[in-house]
C-alpha positions in Angstrom: -9.4 -6.7 15.1 -8.7 -4.0 12.5 -10.3 -0.6 13.1 -13.6 -0.4 11.2 -13.4 3.3 10.5 -15.4 3.0 7.3 -18.6 2.3 9.3 -18.2 5.5 11.2 -20.9 7.7 9.7 -18.8 10.9 9.4 -15.8 9.0 7.9 -18.0 7.1 5.4 -19.7 10.3 4.4 -16.4 12.0 3.7 -14.8 9.0 2.0 -17.8 8.5 -0.3 -17.3 12.0 -1.6 -13.7 11.4 -2.7 -13.2 11.2 -6.5 -11.9 7.6 -6.3 -15.0 6.6 -4.3 -17.5 8.4 -6.5 -16.0 7.8 -9.9 -14.1 4.5 -9.5 -10.7 3.2 -10.6 -10.1 5.8 -13.3 -10.2 8.5 -10.7 -7.5 6.8 -8.6 -4.3 8.4 -9.6 -2.2 5.3 -9.1 -4.5 2.9 -11.0 -2.6 2.8 -14.3 0.5 1.7 -12.3 -1.5 -0.9 -10.4 -3.0 -2.1 -13.6 0.5 -2.5 -15.1 1.4 -4.9 -12.3 -1.5 -7.2 -12.8 -1.2 -10.5 -14.7 -3.9 -11.3 -17.3 -7.2 -11.9 -15.4 -9.1 -13.7 -18.1 -10.5 -16.9 -16.7 -8.8 -16.2 -13.4 -10.2 -16.7 -9.9 -9.7 -13.5 -8.1 -10.0 -12.4 -4.5 -10.1 -8.6 -3.6 -9.0 -8.0 0.0 -10.5 -4.8 1.2 -12.8 -4.5 -1.8 -14.6 -1.3 -0.7 -17.2 -0.2 -3.2 -16.4 -3.2 -5.4 -14.9 -1.3 -8.3 -12.0 -3.7 -8.8 -14.3 -6.7 -8.6 -16.4 -5.3 -11.4 -13.4 -4.4 -13.4 -12.0 -7.9 -13.1 -15.1 -9.6 -14.5 -15.2 -7.0 -17.3 -11.8 -8.4 -18.2 -13.0 -11.9 -18.3 -12.3 -13.2 -14.8 -14.0 -16.5 -14.0 -15.0 -15.5 -10.5 -14.2 -12.7 -8.1 -14.7 -12.7 -4.4 -14.6 -9.4 -2.6 -13.9 -9.2 1.2 -14.3 -6.2 3.4 -14.9 -5.5 7.1 -17.2 -2.5 6.5 -20.9 -3.3 6.2 -21.3 0.1 4.6 -18.8 -0.7 1.9 -20.3 -4.2 1.3 -23.8 -2.8 1.0 -22.7 -0.2 -1.6 -20.7 -2.8 -3.5 -23.6 -5.3 -3.5 -26.0 -2.6 -4.7 -23.8 -1.7 -7.6 -23.1 -5.3 -8.7 -25.4 -7.4 -10.9 -22.9 -10.1 -12.1 -23.3 -13.6 -10.6 -19.5 -14.1 -11.0 -19.0 -11.6 -8.1 -19.6 -12.6 -4.5 -19.0 -10.5 -1.4 -18.2 -11.5 2.2 -17.6 -9.7 5.5 -14.4 -10.6 7.2 -11.9 -9.0 9.5 -8.7 -9.2 7.5 -6.6 -9.4 10.6 -8.0 -13.0 11.1 -8.5 -13.7 7.4 -9.5 -17.1 6.3 -9.3 -18.3 2.7 -9.5 -21.7 1.1 -6.0 -23.0 0.1 -4.9 -22.9 -3.6 -8.1 -21.3 -4.8 -7.1 -18.1 -6.6 -4.8 -17.2 -9.5 -4.8 -13.5 -8.3 -5.1 -11.8 -4.9 -5.5 -8.0 -5.0 -5.5 -5.5 -2.1 -5.6 -1.7 -2.5 -4.8 0.7 0.4 -5.8 -1.8 3.0 -2.8 -3.4 4.7 -1.8 -0.2 6.6 -4.9 -0.7 8.7 -4.0 -4.3 9.7 -2.3 -5.2 12.9 -1.3 -8.8 12.0 0.4 -8.4 8.6 2.2 -11.7 8.8 -1.0 -13.7 9.3 -2.7 -11.8 6.5 0.2 -12.5 4.0 0.6 -16.1 5.0 -3.1 -16.7 4.4 -2.9 -14.9 1.0 0.1 -17.0 0.0 -1.6 -20.2 0.9 -4.7 -19.3 -1.0 -2.8 -18.7 -4.2 -2.2 -21.5 -6.7 1.5 -22.1 -7.6 2.5 -19.2 -9.8 -0.4 -17.1 -8.6 0.1 -13.4 -8.2 -0.5 -10.9 -5.3 -0.7 -7.2 -6.3 -1.2 -4.6 -3.5 -0.8 -1.0 -2.5 -0.4 0.7 0.9 0.1 4.2 2.1 3.8 4.8 1.7 5.7 4.6 5.0 6.9 8.1 4.4 3.3 9.1 4.4 2.4 7.2 7.6 5.3 8.6 9.7 5.2 12.4 9.3 4.9 14.8 12.3 2.4 16.8 10.3 -0.2 16.0 7.6 1.0 18.9 5.5 4.5 19.8 4.3 6.5 22.8 5.7 8.8 25.1 3.8 12.4 25.6 4.9 14.4 28.8 4.7 15.4 28.1 1.1 11.8 27.6 0.1 11.9 23.9 -0.3 9.0 21.7 0.9 9.9 19.1 3.5 8.0 16.5 5.4 9.3 16.2 9.0 9.3 12.5 10.0 8.3 11.1 13.4 10.4 8.1 14.4 10.4 6.4 10.9 12.1 3.2 12.2 9.7 2.9 15.2 6.9 0.8 13.9 3.7 1.5 15.7 0.0 2.5 15.4 -0.3 6.2 14.3 -3.5 8.1 14.9 -4.5 10.9 12.5 -7.5 13.0 11.8 -8.4 12.2 8.1 -12.1 12.7 7.2 -12.9 11.9 10.9 -10.9 12.1 14.1 -9.0 9.1 15.5 -8.2 7.2 12.4 -5.6 4.5 13.3 -3.0 3.3 10.7 -0.1 0.9 11.3 3.2 2.6 10.4 5.7 0.1 9.0 8.9 0.5 7.1 9.4 -0.6 3.4 11.7 -3.3 4.7 8.9 -4.8 6.9 6.4 -5.0 4.0 9.0 -6.6 1.7 10.3 -9.0 4.4 6.7 -10.0 5.4 6.0 -11.0 1.8 9.2 -13.1 1.7 8.4 -14.8 5.1 5.0 -15.7 3.6 6.8 -17.6 0.8 6.1 -15.1 -1.9 8.6 -13.8 -4.4 8.7 -10.1 -4.9 8.4 -9.2 -8.6 8.0 -5.4 -8.6 8.0 -2.5 -6.3 7.0 1.1 -7.1 7.0 4.2 -5.0 4.2 6.1 -6.8 4.1 9.8 -7.2 2.3 12.0 -9.8 3.8 12.5 -13.3 4.4 16.0 -14.8 1.3 15.4 -16.9 -0.8 14.6 -13.9 0.5 17.7 -12.1 -0.3 19.8 -15.1 -3.9 18.5 -14.9 -4.0 18.6 -11.1 -1.6 21.3 -9.8 -2.5 20.6 -6.2 -0.8 17.2 -6.6 2.7 18.8 -7.0 3.5 18.5 -3.3 3.2 14.7 -3.7 6.5 14.8 -5.6 8.2 15.6 -2.2 7.2 12.2 -0.8 5.5 9.3 -2.6 2.0 8.7 -1.2 1.7 5.1 -2.3 3.9 2.0 -2.2 2.9 -0.6 -4.8 4.1 -4.2 -4.6 3.6 -7.3 -6.7 4.7 -10.9 -5.8 4.2 -14.5 -6.9 3.8 -17.7 -5.1 
């Protein structure tokens, strides 16, 4: 079973205060790049895997989606999403994504934002997603970049020349990694880029795009504290088709 850290009161309190949690998709720095990977959603049946507060679900119906089904493990997240949703085209369900069950050939689009690095059974998850898509259906997802899940320290260090570096911890050794982020003991599954790509291929999906997101110069000008993210990309974005 995936770790349900979002129902930990301290973690949920801290997470709820993040800009992307309080303000929605437009406050997520990588959202324009994720949006660019999406196919047209008008009249599409959509599933949001790890839907959180439901922001993407509500965005999808605002773009004309026929139906959107949001799935999350966290009761806190689902309660908040349901409370903010008043469109009958959106439904929510509690499931553990490590043992995900979806009806076959039922969706034109599957979406998952910053969720898969919590899952222990990636192959089962992606095989289920692939089977749930109609032929030609799209899967668009993001995860914490493997360079982000494998450092020895959560902060960069400066070398003798004044360059920022991120010392890595056994990058090729895939394993659970425990970090203190918003609350102690948060477990994330460290995987390489190759593992994410090969898992998609094993599931029968065709990779159509890959992006290692980092902030642009314009974003750094607006948010100077983001400049360190140019040293290592925080997010890996992928899109694929069945």
